[in-house]
PDB file of N, CA, C and O in Angstrom:
ATOM      1  N   MET A   1       9.093 106.439 -11.116  1.00  0.00           N
ATOM      2  CA  MET A   1       7.770 105.806 -11.185  1.00  0.00           C
ATOM      3  C   MET A   1       7.183 106.350 -12.934  1.00  0.00           C
ATOM      4  O   MET A   1       7.323 107.490 -13.377  1.00  0.00           O
ATOM      5  N   VAL A   2       6.658 105.402 -13.528  1.00  0.00           N
ATOM      6  CA  VAL A   2       6.672 105.172 -15.530  1.00  0.00           C
ATOM      7  C   VAL A   2       5.187 105.691 -15.354  1.00  0.00           C
ATOM      8  O   VAL A   2       4.552 105.117 -14.469  1.00  0.00           O
ATOM      9  N   VAL A   3       4.729 106.392 -15.849  1.00  0.00           N
ATOM     10  CA  VAL A   3       3.382 106.980 -16.386  1.00  0.00           C
ATOM     11  C   VAL A   3       3.208 105.967 -17.629  1.00  0.00           C
ATOM     12  O   VAL A   3       4.305 105.575 -18.026  1.00  0.00           O
ATOM     13  N   PRO A   4       2.303 105.533 -18.220  1.00  0.00           N
ATOM     14  CA  PRO A   4       1.544 104.238 -19.327  1.00  0.00           C
ATOM     15  C   PRO A   4       1.438 105.928 -20.297  1.00  0.00           C
ATOM     16  O   PRO A   4       1.347 107.110 -19.966  1.00  0.00           O
ATOM     17  N   GLU A   5       1.504 105.290 -21.387  1.00  0.00           N
ATOM     18  CA  GLU A   5       0.779 105.953 -22.386  1.00  0.00           C
ATOM     19  C   GLU A   5      -0.857 105.885 -23.037  1.00  0.00           C
ATOM     20  O   GLU A   5      -1.462 105.095 -23.762  1.00  0.00           O
ATOM     21  N   ARG A   6      -1.158 107.073 -22.396  1.00  0.00           N
ATOM     22  CA  ARG A   6      -2.556 106.957 -22.566  1.00  0.00           C
ATOM     23  C   ARG A   6      -3.257 106.732 -24.193  1.00  0.00           C
ATOM     24  O   ARG A   6      -3.233 107.602 -25.064  1.00  0.00           O
ATOM     25  N   LEU A   7      -3.684 105.768 -24.300  1.00  0.00           N
ATOM     26  CA  LEU A   7      -4.299 105.701 -25.766  1.00  0.00           C
ATOM     27  C   LEU A   7      -5.452 105.894 -26.329  1.00  0.00           C
ATOM     28  O   LEU A   7      -6.359 106.105 -25.524  1.00  0.00           O
ATOM     29  N   ASP A   8      -5.822 105.898 -27.742  1.00  0.00           N
ATOM     30  CA  ASP A   8      -7.046 106.489 -28.123  1.00  0.00           C
ATOM     31  C   ASP A   8      -8.004 105.427 -27.538  1.00  0.00           C
ATOM     32  O   ASP A   8      -8.976 105.917 -26.963  1.00  0.00           O
ATOM     33  N   ALA A   9      -7.944 104.140 -27.559  1.00  0.00           N
ATOM     34  CA  ALA A   9      -8.499 103.157 -26.855  1.00  0.00           C
ATOM     35  C   ALA A   9      -9.030 103.435 -25.672  1.00  0.00           C
ATOM     36  O   ALA A   9     -10.245 103.315 -25.515  1.00  0.00           O
ATOM     37  N   HIS A  10      -8.199 103.854 -24.643  1.00  0.00           N
ATOM     38  CA  HIS A  10      -8.376 104.613 -23.481  1.00  0.00           C
ATOM     39  C   HIS A  10      -9.043 105.792 -23.383  1.00  0.00           C
ATOM     40  O   HIS A  10      -9.797 106.022 -22.437  1.00  0.00           O
ATOM     41  N   LYS A  11      -8.804 106.703 -24.426  1.00  0.00           N
ATOM     42  CA  LYS A  11      -9.974 107.549 -24.089  1.00  0.00           C
ATOM     43  C   LYS A  11     -11.323 107.656 -25.251  1.00  0.00           C
ATOM     44  O   LYS A  11     -11.902 108.740 -25.324  1.00  0.00           O
ATOM     45  N   LEU A  12     -11.660 106.813 -25.897  1.00  0.00           N
ATOM     46  CA  LEU A  12     -12.755 105.828 -26.111  1.00  0.00           C
ATOM     47  C   LEU A  12     -13.256 105.461 -25.132  1.00  0.00           C
ATOM     48  O   LEU A  12     -14.238 106.137 -24.826  1.00  0.00           O
ATOM     49  N   ILE A  13     -12.963 104.460 -24.299  1.00  0.00           N
ATOM     50  CA  ILE A  13     -13.500 103.575 -23.365  1.00  0.00           C
ATOM     51  C   ILE A  13     -13.787 104.758 -22.184  1.00  0.00           C
ATOM     52  O   ILE A  13     -14.853 104.554 -21.603  1.00  0.00           O
ATOM     53  N   GLU A  14     -13.230 105.662 -21.828  1.00  0.00           N
ATOM     54  CA  GLU A  14     -13.310 106.723 -21.140  1.00  0.00           C
ATOM     55  C   GLU A  14     -14.901 107.226 -21.756  1.00  0.00           C
ATOM     56  O   GLU A  14     -15.999 106.816 -21.379  1.00  0.00           O
ATOM     57  N   GLU A  15     -14.673 107.986 -22.549  1.00  0.00           N
ATOM     58  CA  GLU A  15     -15.803 108.805 -22.933  1.00  0.00           C
ATOM     59  C   GLU A  15     -17.664 107.700 -23.004  1.00  0.00           C
ATOM     60  O   GLU A  15     -18.821 108.093 -22.856  1.00  0.00           O
ATOM     61  N   PHE A  16     -17.081 106.282 -23.295  1.00  0.00           N
ATOM     62  CA  PHE A  16     -18.287 105.871 -23.682  1.00  0.00           C
ATOM     63  C   PHE A  16     -18.598 105.520 -22.084  1.00  0.00           C
ATOM     64  O   PHE A  16     -19.658 104.898 -22.012  1.00  0.00           O
ATOM     65  N   MET A  17     -18.023 105.724 -20.862  1.00  0.00           N
ATOM     66  CA  MET A  17     -18.577 105.567 -19.543  1.00  0.00           C
ATOM     67  C   MET A  17     -18.785 106.813 -19.471  1.00  0.00           C
ATOM     68  O   MET A  17     -20.002 106.702 -19.326  1.00  0.00           O
ATOM     69  N   ILE A  18     -18.565 108.264 -19.444  1.00  0.00           N
ATOM     70  CA  ILE A  18     -18.846 109.103 -19.421  1.00  0.00           C
ATOM     71  C   ILE A  18     -20.281 109.450 -19.651  1.00  0.00           C
ATOM     72  O   ILE A  18     -21.021 110.171 -18.982  1.00  0.00           O
ATOM     73  N   LEU A  19     -20.558 108.635 -20.979  1.00  0.00           N
ATOM     74  CA  LEU A  19     -22.063 108.614 -21.961  1.00  0.00           C
ATOM     75  C   LEU A  19     -23.070 107.482 -21.251  1.00  0.00           C
ATOM     76  O   LEU A  19     -24.301 107.481 -21.271  1.00  0.00           O
ATOM     77  N   ALA A  20     -22.163 106.509 -20.614  1.00  0.00           N
ATOM     78  CA  ALA A  20     -23.325 105.386 -19.761  1.00  0.00           C
ATOM     79  C   ALA A  20     -23.589 106.278 -18.636  1.00  0.00           C
ATOM     80  O   ALA A  20     -24.811 106.413 -18.575  1.00  0.00           O
ATOM     81  N   ASN A  21     -23.192 106.739 -18.004  1.00  0.00           N
ATOM     82  CA  ASN A  21     -23.292 107.931 -16.671  1.00  0.00           C
ATOM     83  C   ASN A  21     -24.494 108.660 -17.001  1.00  0.00           C
ATOM     84  O   ASN A  21     -25.560 108.469 -16.416  1.00  0.00           O
ATOM     85  N   VAL A  22     -24.314 109.574 -18.022  1.00  0.00           N
ATOM     86  CA  VAL A  22     -25.367 110.704 -18.492  1.00  0.00           C
ATOM     87  C   VAL A  22     -26.511 109.988 -19.080  1.00  0.00           C
ATOM     88  O   VAL A  22     -27.606 110.542 -18.974  1.00  0.00           O
ATOM     89  N   ALA A  23     -26.435 108.643 -19.794  1.00  0.00           N
ATOM     90  CA  ALA A  23     -27.733 107.974 -20.155  1.00  0.00           C
ATOM     91  C   ALA A  23     -28.409 107.451 -18.440  1.00  0.00           C
ATOM     92  O   ALA A  23     -29.588 107.557 -18.101  1.00  0.00           O
ATOM     93  N   ALA A  24     -27.930 107.217 -18.079  1.00  0.00           N
ATOM     94  CA  ALA A  24     -28.353 106.669 -16.746  1.00  0.00           C
ATOM     95  C   ALA A  24     -28.970 107.454 -16.193  1.00  0.00           C
ATOM     96  O   ALA A  24     -30.191 107.329 -16.094  1.00  0.00           O
ATOM     97  N   ALA A  25     -28.136 108.752 -15.540  1.00  0.00           N
ATOM     98  CA  ALA A  25     -28.466 109.815 -14.828  1.00  0.00           C
ATOM     99  C   ALA A  25     -30.240 110.470 -15.540  1.00  0.00           C
ATOM    100  O   ALA A  25     -31.295 110.836 -15.022  1.00  0.00           O
ATOM    101  N   GLU A  26     -29.798 110.341 -16.736  1.00  0.00           N
ATOM    102  CA  GLU A  26     -31.137 110.837 -17.205  1.00  0.00           C
ATOM    103  C   GLU A  26     -32.358 110.373 -17.254  1.00  0.00           C
ATOM    104  O   GLU A  26     -33.404 111.007 -17.397  1.00  0.00           O
ATOM    105  N   MET A  27     -32.136 108.828 -17.087  1.00  0.00           N
ATOM    106  CA  MET A  27     -33.407 107.749 -17.494  1.00  0.00           C
ATOM    107  C   MET A  27     -33.879 108.221 -16.018  1.00  0.00           C
ATOM    108  O   MET A  27     -34.971 108.654 -15.652  1.00  0.00           O
ATOM    109  N   LEU A  28     -32.945 108.040 -15.456  1.00  0.00           N
ATOM    110  CA  LEU A  28     -33.282 108.275 -13.823  1.00  0.00           C
ATOM    111  C   LEU A  28     -34.174 108.961 -13.063  1.00  0.00           C
ATOM    112  O   LEU A  28     -34.950 108.573 -12.190  1.00  0.00           O
ATOM    113  N   GLU A  29     -33.867 110.459 -13.695  1.00  0.00           N
ATOM    114  CA  GLU A  29     -34.272 111.979 -13.372  1.00  0.00           C
ATOM    115  C   GLU A  29     -35.907 111.841 -14.531  1.00  0.00           C
ATOM    116  O   GLU A  29     -36.927 112.528 -14.498  1.00  0.00           O
ATOM    117  N   LYS A  30     -35.679 111.125 -15.089  1.00  0.00           N
ATOM    118  CA  LYS A  30     -36.580 111.218 -16.438  1.00  0.00           C
ATOM    119  C   LYS A  30     -37.902 110.328 -15.386  1.00  0.00           C
ATOM    120  O   LYS A  30     -39.007 110.850 -15.540  1.00  0.00           O
ATOM    121  N   LYS A  31     -37.898 109.441 -14.663  1.00  0.00           N
ATOM    122  CA  LYS A  31     -39.031 108.612 -14.447  1.00  0.00           C
ATOM    123  C   LYS A  31     -38.883 108.694 -13.005  1.00  0.00           C
ATOM    124  O   LYS A  31     -39.348 107.813 -12.281  1.00  0.00           O
ATOM    125  N   ALA A  32     -38.098 109.969 -12.426  1.00  0.00           N
ATOM    126  CA  ALA A  32     -38.464 110.231 -11.120  1.00  0.00           C
ATOM    127  C   ALA A  32     -38.083 109.057 -10.336  1.00  0.00           C
ATOM    128  O   ALA A  32     -38.833 108.690  -9.432  1.00  0.00           O
ATOM    129  N   LEU A  33     -37.157 108.519 -10.547  1.00  0.00           N
ATOM    130  CA  LEU A  33     -36.844 107.124  -9.748  1.00  0.00           C
ATOM    131  C   LEU A  33     -36.015 107.714  -8.348  1.00  0.00           C
ATOM    132  O   LEU A  33     -35.194 108.602  -8.578  1.00  0.00           O
ATOM    133  N   PRO A  34     -36.183 107.266  -6.882  1.00  0.00           N
ATOM    134  CA  PRO A  34     -34.935 107.532  -6.125  1.00  0.00           C
ATOM    135  C   PRO A  34     -33.802 106.743  -6.375  1.00  0.00           C
ATOM    136  O   PRO A  34     -33.725 105.586  -6.788  1.00  0.00           O
ATOM    137  N   LEU A  35     -32.749 107.725  -5.990  1.00  0.00           N
ATOM    138  CA  LEU A  35     -32.118 107.125  -6.247  1.00  0.00           C
ATOM    139  C   LEU A  35     -30.561 107.852  -5.321  1.00  0.00           C
ATOM    140  O   LEU A  35     -30.994 108.885  -4.810  1.00  0.00           O
ATOM    141  N   ILE A  36     -29.387 107.744  -5.031  1.00  0.00           N
ATOM    142  CA  ILE A  36     -28.590 108.229  -4.065  1.00  0.00           C
ATOM    143  C   ILE A  36     -27.616 108.822  -5.388  1.00  0.00           C
ATOM    144  O   ILE A  36     -27.653 108.457  -6.564  1.00  0.00           O
ATOM    145  N   TYR A  37     -26.827 109.767  -4.805  1.00  0.00           N
ATOM    146  CA  TYR A  37     -25.702 110.459  -5.885  1.00  0.00           C
ATOM    147  C   TYR A  37     -25.116 111.350  -5.124  1.00  0.00           C
ATOM    148  O   TYR A  37     -25.653 112.027  -4.247  1.00  0.00           O
ATOM    149  N   ARG A  38     -23.917 111.356  -5.482  1.00  0.00           N
ATOM    150  CA  ARG A  38     -22.430 112.044  -4.731  1.00  0.00           C
ATOM    151  C   ARG A  38     -22.458 113.318  -4.725  1.00  0.00           C
ATOM    152  O   ARG A  38     -22.510 113.887  -5.816  1.00  0.00           O
ATOM    153  N   VAL A  39     -22.442 113.792  -3.981  1.00  0.00           N
ATOM    154  CA  VAL A  39     -21.934 115.469  -3.657  1.00  0.00           C
ATOM    155  C   VAL A  39     -20.270 115.664  -3.523  1.00  0.00           C
ATOM    156  O   VAL A  39     -19.525 115.304  -2.612  1.00  0.00           O
ATOM    157  N   HIS A  40     -19.950 116.412  -4.852  1.00  0.00           N
ATOM    158  CA  HIS A  40     -18.673 116.122  -4.966  1.00  0.00           C
ATOM    159  C   HIS A  40     -18.219 117.767  -3.343  1.00  0.00           C
ATOM    160  O   HIS A  40     -18.884 118.468  -2.579  1.00  0.00           O
ATOM    161  N   ASP A  41     -17.085 117.605  -3.604  1.00  0.00           N
ATOM    162  CA  ASP A  41     -16.325 118.641  -2.405  1.00  0.00           C
ATOM    163  C   ASP A  41     -16.368 119.840  -3.279  1.00  0.00           C
ATOM    164  O   ASP A  41     -16.318 119.637  -4.492  1.00  0.00           O
ATOM    165  N   GLU A  42     -16.463 121.207  -2.791  1.00  0.00           N
ATOM    166  CA  GLU A  42     -15.595 122.503  -3.505  1.00  0.00           C
ATOM    167  C   GLU A  42     -14.397 122.173  -4.135  1.00  0.00           C
ATOM    168  O   GLU A  42     -13.543 121.426  -3.657  1.00  0.00           O
ATOM    169  N   PRO A  43     -14.314 123.008  -5.729  1.00  0.00           N
ATOM    170  CA  PRO A  43     -12.973 122.778  -5.844  1.00  0.00           C
ATOM    171  C   PRO A  43     -12.224 124.059  -5.015  1.00  0.00           C
ATOM    172  O   PRO A  43     -12.802 125.063  -4.597  1.00  0.00           O
ATOM    173  N   THR A  44     -10.414 123.667  -4.865  1.00  0.00           N
ATOM    174  CA  THR A  44      -9.878 124.484  -4.169  1.00  0.00           C
ATOM    175  C   THR A  44      -9.654 125.551  -5.427  1.00  0.00           C
ATOM    176  O   THR A  44      -9.686 125.383  -6.646  1.00  0.00           O
ATOM    177  N   LEU A  45      -9.389 126.837  -4.517  1.00  0.00           N
ATOM    178  CA  LEU A  45      -9.188 128.067  -5.301  1.00  0.00           C
ATOM    179  C   LEU A  45      -8.113 128.060  -6.378  1.00  0.00           C
ATOM    180  O   LEU A  45      -8.040 128.931  -7.245  1.00  0.00           O
ATOM    181  N   GLU A  46      -7.313 127.063  -6.276  1.00  0.00           N
ATOM    182  CA  GLU A  46      -6.087 126.533  -7.734  1.00  0.00           C
ATOM    183  C   GLU A  46      -7.074 126.237  -8.639  1.00  0.00           C
ATOM    184  O   GLU A  46      -7.207 126.905  -9.665  1.00  0.00           O
ATOM    185  N   LYS A  47      -7.893 125.156  -8.324  1.00  0.00           N
ATOM    186  CA  LYS A  47      -8.586 124.707  -9.617  1.00  0.00           C
ATOM    187  C   LYS A  47      -9.585 125.656 -10.155  1.00  0.00           C
ATOM    188  O   LYS A  47      -9.913 125.609 -11.341  1.00  0.00           O
ATOM    189  N   VAL A  48     -10.278 126.861  -8.990  1.00  0.00           N
ATOM    190  CA  VAL A  48     -11.238 127.851  -9.660  1.00  0.00           C
ATOM    191  C   VAL A  48     -10.147 128.502 -10.204  1.00  0.00           C
ATOM    192  O   VAL A  48      -9.911 127.802 -11.189  1.00  0.00           O
ATOM    193  N   HIS A  49      -9.255 129.472 -10.195  1.00  0.00           N
ATOM    194  CA  HIS A  49      -8.271 129.952 -10.642  1.00  0.00           C
ATOM    195  C   HIS A  49      -7.947 129.506 -12.272  1.00  0.00           C
ATOM    196  O   HIS A  49      -8.131 129.985 -13.391  1.00  0.00           O
ATOM    197  N   ASN A  50      -7.462 128.517 -11.785  1.00  0.00           N
ATOM    198  CA  ASN A  50      -7.230 127.674 -13.420  1.00  0.00           C
ATOM    199  C   ASN A  50      -8.221 127.668 -14.133  1.00  0.00           C
ATOM    200  O   ASN A  50      -7.980 128.254 -15.189  1.00  0.00           O
ATOM    201  N   LEU A  51      -9.721 127.102 -14.043  1.00  0.00           N
ATOM    202  CA  LEU A  51     -10.689 127.166 -14.805  1.00  0.00           C
ATOM    203  C   LEU A  51     -10.996 129.104 -15.472  1.00  0.00           C
ATOM    204  O   LEU A  51     -11.135 129.558 -16.608  1.00  0.00           O
ATOM    205  N   GLN A  52     -10.989 129.694 -14.209  1.00  0.00           N
ATOM    206  CA  GLN A  52     -11.572 130.834 -14.459  1.00  0.00           C
ATOM    207  C   GLN A  52     -10.192 131.741 -16.268  1.00  0.00           C
ATOM    208  O   GLN A  52     -10.510 132.471 -17.206  1.00  0.00           O
ATOM    209  N   GLU A  53      -8.972 131.189 -15.912  1.00  0.00           N
ATOM    210  CA  GLU A  53      -7.970 131.254 -16.876  1.00  0.00           C
ATOM    211  C   GLU A  53      -8.231 130.884 -17.820  1.00  0.00           C
ATOM    212  O   GLU A  53      -8.057 131.654 -18.765  1.00  0.00           O
ATOM    213  N   PHE A  54      -8.846 129.374 -18.127  1.00  0.00           N
ATOM    214  CA  PHE A  54      -8.955 128.842 -19.312  1.00  0.00           C
ATOM    215  C   PHE A  54     -10.619 129.137 -19.902  1.00  0.00           C
ATOM    216  O   PHE A  54     -10.793 129.235 -21.117  1.00  0.00           O
ATOM    217  N   LEU A  55     -11.596 129.243 -19.097  1.00  0.00           N
ATOM    218  CA  LEU A  55     -12.513 129.941 -19.849  1.00  0.00           C
ATOM    219  C   LEU A  55     -12.550 131.669 -20.703  1.00  0.00           C
ATOM    220  O   LEU A  55     -13.116 132.223 -21.645  1.00  0.00           O
ATOM    221  N   LYS A  56     -11.558 131.964 -19.644  1.00  0.00           N
ATOM    222  CA  LYS A  56     -11.176 133.811 -20.321  1.00  0.00           C
ATOM    223  C   LYS A  56     -10.631 133.047 -21.994  1.00  0.00           C
ATOM    224  O   LYS A  56     -11.419 133.242 -22.920  1.00  0.00           O
ATOM    225  N   THR A  57      -9.409 132.272 -22.296  1.00  0.00           N
ATOM    226  CA  THR A  57      -9.534 131.779 -23.337  1.00  0.00           C
ATOM    227  C   THR A  57     -10.330 131.616 -24.146  1.00  0.00           C
ATOM    228  O   THR A  57      -9.987 131.933 -25.285  1.00  0.00           O
ATOM    229  N   LEU A  58     -11.890 130.998 -23.929  1.00  0.00           N
ATOM    230  CA  LEU A  58     -12.394 131.039 -24.932  1.00  0.00           C
ATOM    231  C   LEU A  58     -13.824 131.834 -25.213  1.00  0.00           C
ATOM    232  O   LEU A  58     -14.846 131.686 -25.882  1.00  0.00           O
ATOM    233  N   ASP A  59     -13.244 132.763 -24.281  1.00  0.00           N
ATOM    234  CA  ASP A  59     -14.402 134.328 -24.187  1.00  0.00           C
ATOM    235  C   ASP A  59     -15.598 133.950 -23.443  1.00  0.00           C
ATOM    236  O   ASP A  59     -16.709 134.390 -23.737  1.00  0.00           O
ATOM    237  N   LEU A  60     -15.368 133.079 -22.412  1.00  0.00           N
ATOM    238  CA  LEU A  60     -16.901 132.655 -21.587  1.00  0.00           C
ATOM    239  C   LEU A  60     -16.535 133.308 -20.719  1.00  0.00           C
ATOM    240  O   LEU A  60     -15.307 133.390 -20.725  1.00  0.00           O
ATOM    241  N   PRO A  61     -17.300 134.184 -19.430  1.00  0.00           N
ATOM    242  CA  PRO A  61     -17.483 134.435 -18.409  1.00  0.00           C
ATOM    243  C   PRO A  61     -17.750 133.624 -17.582  1.00  0.00           C
ATOM    244  O   PRO A  61     -18.388 132.584 -17.747  1.00  0.00           O
ATOM    245  N   PHE A  62     -16.886 134.382 -15.797  1.00  0.00           N
ATOM    246  CA  PHE A  62     -17.077 133.480 -15.046  1.00  0.00           C
ATOM    247  C   PHE A  62     -16.584 134.297 -13.735  1.00  0.00           C
ATOM    248  O   PHE A  62     -15.466 134.724 -13.446  1.00  0.00           O
ATOM    249  N   ALA A  63     -17.920 134.366 -12.990  1.00  0.00           N
ATOM    250  CA  ALA A  63     -17.864 135.369 -11.434  1.00  0.00           C
ATOM    251  C   ALA A  63     -16.641 135.088 -10.922  1.00  0.00           C
ATOM    252  O   ALA A  63     -16.204 133.938 -10.911  1.00  0.00           O
ATOM    253  N   LYS A  64     -16.130 135.883 -10.557  1.00  0.00           N
ATOM    254  CA  LYS A  64     -14.734 135.955  -9.800  1.00  0.00           C
ATOM    255  C   LYS A  64     -15.261 135.862  -8.382  1.00  0.00           C
ATOM    256  O   LYS A  64     -14.243 135.653  -7.722  1.00  0.00           O
ATOM    257  N   SER A  65     -16.654 135.917  -7.256  1.00  0.00           N
ATOM    258  CA  SER A  65     -17.031 135.824  -6.181  1.00  0.00           C
ATOM    259  C   SER A  65     -17.843 134.981  -6.312  1.00  0.00           C
ATOM    260  O   SER A  65     -17.969 134.412  -7.396  1.00  0.00           O
ATOM    261  N   GLY A  66     -18.806 134.602  -4.970  1.00  0.00           N
ATOM    262  CA  GLY A  66     -20.159 134.197  -4.663  1.00  0.00           C
ATOM    263  C   GLY A  66     -19.580 132.194  -4.516  1.00  0.00           C
ATOM    264  O   GLY A  66     -18.581 131.503  -4.719  1.00  0.00           O
ATOM    265  N   ALA A  67     -20.985 132.054  -4.048  1.00  0.00           N
ATOM    266  CA  ALA A  67     -20.968 130.309  -4.042  1.00  0.00           C
ATOM    267  C   ALA A  67     -20.320 129.734  -5.209  1.00  0.00           C
ATOM    268  O   ALA A  67     -20.075 130.378  -6.229  1.00  0.00           O
ATOM    269  N   LEU A  68     -20.040 128.459  -5.027  1.00  0.00           N
ATOM    270  CA  LEU A  68     -19.579 127.827  -6.390  1.00  0.00           C
ATOM    271  C   LEU A  68     -20.946 126.717  -5.985  1.00  0.00           C
ATOM    272  O   LEU A  68     -21.273 126.324  -4.865  1.00  0.00           O
ATOM    273  N   ARG A  69     -21.630 126.370  -7.436  1.00  0.00           N
ATOM    274  CA  ARG A  69     -22.643 125.574  -7.049  1.00  0.00           C
ATOM    275  C   ARG A  69     -22.643 124.761  -8.272  1.00  0.00           C
ATOM    276  O   ARG A  69     -21.943 125.127  -9.216  1.00  0.00           O
ATOM    277  N   PRO A  70     -23.318 123.752  -8.350  1.00  0.00           N
ATOM    278  CA  PRO A  70     -23.485 123.099  -9.891  1.00  0.00           C
ATOM    279  C   PRO A  70     -23.820 123.621 -11.041  1.00  0.00           C
ATOM    280  O   PRO A  70     -23.459 123.310 -12.176  1.00  0.00           O
ATOM    281  N   ALA A  71     -24.800 124.737 -10.542  1.00  0.00           N
ATOM    282  CA  ALA A  71     -25.427 125.094 -11.774  1.00  0.00           C
ATOM    283  C   ALA A  71     -24.788 126.406 -12.220  1.00  0.00           C
ATOM    284  O   ALA A  71     -25.398 127.239 -12.890  1.00  0.00           O
ATOM    285  N   LEU A  72     -23.677 126.529 -11.860  1.00  0.00           N
ATOM    286  CA  LEU A  72     -22.844 127.962 -12.292  1.00  0.00           C
ATOM    287  C   LEU A  72     -21.912 126.748 -13.217  1.00  0.00           C
ATOM    288  O   LEU A  72     -20.862 127.283 -13.573  1.00  0.00           O
ATOM    289  N   PHE A  73     -21.978 125.575 -13.606  1.00  0.00           N
ATOM    290  CA  PHE A  73     -21.265 125.088 -14.071  1.00  0.00           C
ATOM    291  C   PHE A  73     -21.672 124.374 -15.167  1.00  0.00           C
ATOM    292  O   PHE A  73     -20.878 124.181 -16.088  1.00  0.00           O
ATOM    293  N   ASN A  74     -22.783 123.957 -15.203  1.00  0.00           N
ATOM    294  CA  ASN A  74     -23.581 123.041 -15.885  1.00  0.00           C
ATOM    295  C   ASN A  74     -23.754 123.808 -17.335  1.00  0.00           C
ATOM    296  O   ASN A  74     -23.252 123.325 -18.350  1.00  0.00           O
ATOM    297  N   PRO A  75     -24.316 124.732 -17.350  1.00  0.00           N
ATOM    298  CA  PRO A  75     -24.452 125.797 -18.807  1.00  0.00           C
ATOM    299  C   PRO A  75     -23.255 126.430 -19.444  1.00  0.00           C
ATOM    300  O   PRO A  75     -23.289 127.225 -20.383  1.00  0.00           O
ATOM    301  N   ARG A  76     -22.088 125.942 -18.762  1.00  0.00           N
ATOM    302  CA  ARG A  76     -20.367 126.266 -19.680  1.00  0.00           C
ATOM    303  C   ARG A  76     -19.884 124.998 -20.081  1.00  0.00           C
ATOM    304  O   ARG A  76     -18.894 124.725 -20.760  1.00  0.00           O
ATOM    305  N   ALA A  77     -21.022 124.014 -19.377  1.00  0.00           N
ATOM    306  CA  ALA A  77     -20.024 122.607 -19.876  1.00  0.00           C
ATOM    307  C   ALA A  77     -20.520 122.552 -21.433  1.00  0.00           C
ATOM    308  O   ALA A  77     -19.833 121.770 -22.089  1.00  0.00           O
ATOM    309  N   GLY A  78     -21.318 123.053 -22.005  1.00  0.00           N
ATOM    310  CA  GLY A  78     -22.272 122.667 -23.440  1.00  0.00           C
ATOM    311  C   GLY A  78     -21.395 124.224 -24.336  1.00  0.00           C
ATOM    312  O   GLY A  78     -21.310 124.532 -25.525  1.00  0.00           O
ATOM    313  N   ALA A  79     -20.977 124.757 -23.299  1.00  0.00           N
ATOM    314  CA  ALA A  79     -20.852 126.311 -24.537  1.00  0.00           C
ATOM    315  C   ALA A  79     -20.009 126.300 -25.178  1.00  0.00           C
ATOM    316  O   ALA A  79     -18.887 126.316 -24.670  1.00  0.00           O
ATOM    317  N   GLY A  80     -20.165 126.267 -26.540  1.00  0.00           N
ATOM    318  CA  GLY A  80     -18.914 125.929 -27.651  1.00  0.00           C
ATOM    319  C   GLY A  80     -19.132 124.945 -27.808  1.00  0.00           C
ATOM    320  O   GLY A  80     -18.787 124.621 -28.944  1.00  0.00           O
ATOM    321  N   GLN A  81     -19.448 124.370 -27.412  1.00  0.00           N
ATOM    322  CA  GLN A  81     -19.333 121.920 -28.153  1.00  0.00           C
ATOM    323  C   GLN A  81     -20.068 122.299 -29.282  1.00  0.00           C
ATOM    324  O   GLN A  81     -20.947 123.155 -29.180  1.00  0.00           O
ATOM    325  N   GLY A  82     -19.693 121.527 -30.804  1.00  0.00           N
ATOM    326  CA  GLY A  82     -19.925 121.317 -31.720  1.00  0.00           C
ATOM    327  C   GLY A  82     -21.247 120.809 -31.554  1.00  0.00           C
ATOM    328  O   GLY A  82     -22.328 121.277 -31.198  1.00  0.00           O
ATOM    329  N   PRO A  83     -20.687 119.378 -32.034  1.00  0.00           N
ATOM    330  CA  PRO A  83     -21.750 118.243 -31.965  1.00  0.00           C
ATOM    331  C   PRO A  83     -22.266 117.726 -30.321  1.00  0.00           C
ATOM    332  O   PRO A  83     -21.517 117.929 -29.365  1.00  0.00           O
ATOM    333  N   ARG A  84     -23.541 117.088 -30.156  1.00  0.00           N
ATOM    334  CA  ARG A  84     -23.386 116.585 -29.031  1.00  0.00           C
ATOM    335  C   ARG A  84     -22.612 115.762 -28.572  1.00  0.00           C
ATOM    336  O   ARG A  84     -22.185 115.988 -27.440  1.00  0.00           O
ATOM    337  N   PHE A  85     -22.316 114.952 -29.039  1.00  0.00           N
ATOM    338  CA  PHE A  85     -21.056 114.196 -28.745  1.00  0.00           C
ATOM    339  C   PHE A  85     -19.910 114.172 -29.228  1.00  0.00           C
ATOM    340  O   PHE A  85     -19.664 113.170 -29.898  1.00  0.00           O
ATOM    341  N   PRO A  86     -18.807 115.208 -29.092  1.00  0.00           N
ATOM    342  CA  PRO A  86     -17.673 115.595 -30.088  1.00  0.00           C
ATOM    343  C   PRO A  86     -16.810 114.899 -29.193  1.00  0.00           C
ATOM    344  O   PRO A  86     -16.922 114.414 -28.067  1.00  0.00           O
ATOM    345  N   ASN A  87     -15.704 115.026 -30.254  1.00  0.00           N
ATOM    346  CA  ASN A  87     -14.409 114.461 -29.668  1.00  0.00           C
ATOM    347  C   ASN A  87     -13.352 114.934 -29.319  1.00  0.00           C
ATOM    348  O   ASN A  87     -12.442 115.577 -29.842  1.00  0.00           O
ATOM    349  N   ARG A  88     -13.684 114.373 -27.980  1.00  0.00           N
ATOM    350  CA  ARG A  88     -13.104 115.247 -26.590  1.00  0.00           C
ATOM    351  C   ARG A  88     -11.132 115.159 -27.046  1.00  0.00           C
ATOM    352  O   ARG A  88     -10.307 115.984 -26.654  1.00  0.00           O
ATOM    353  N   TRP A  89     -10.907 114.263 -27.697  1.00  0.00           N
ATOM    354  CA  TRP A  89      -9.090 113.758 -27.687  1.00  0.00           C
ATOM    355  C   TRP A  89      -8.843 114.296 -29.146  1.00  0.00           C
ATOM    356  O   TRP A  89      -7.727 114.201 -29.659  1.00  0.00           O
TER     357      TRP A  89
END
């Protein structure tokens, strides 16, 4: 199996798709419109451990126990970011 190269164009398109999803969600929330949204499964213990190890490298704390809820992750999503729409690649 050959994994195709991930070009800057692919990364740019992905970034715009993410921004479009965020903009749509913010608009729907602002207008208090009814909507259906996806509830994600909890991450595996391995993924939680990997996140915890990564956050350590950024000097960001992460609780070692307790329920994993979106509110735990959302504040950290923007921590340490420079501009609002940083270049992610």
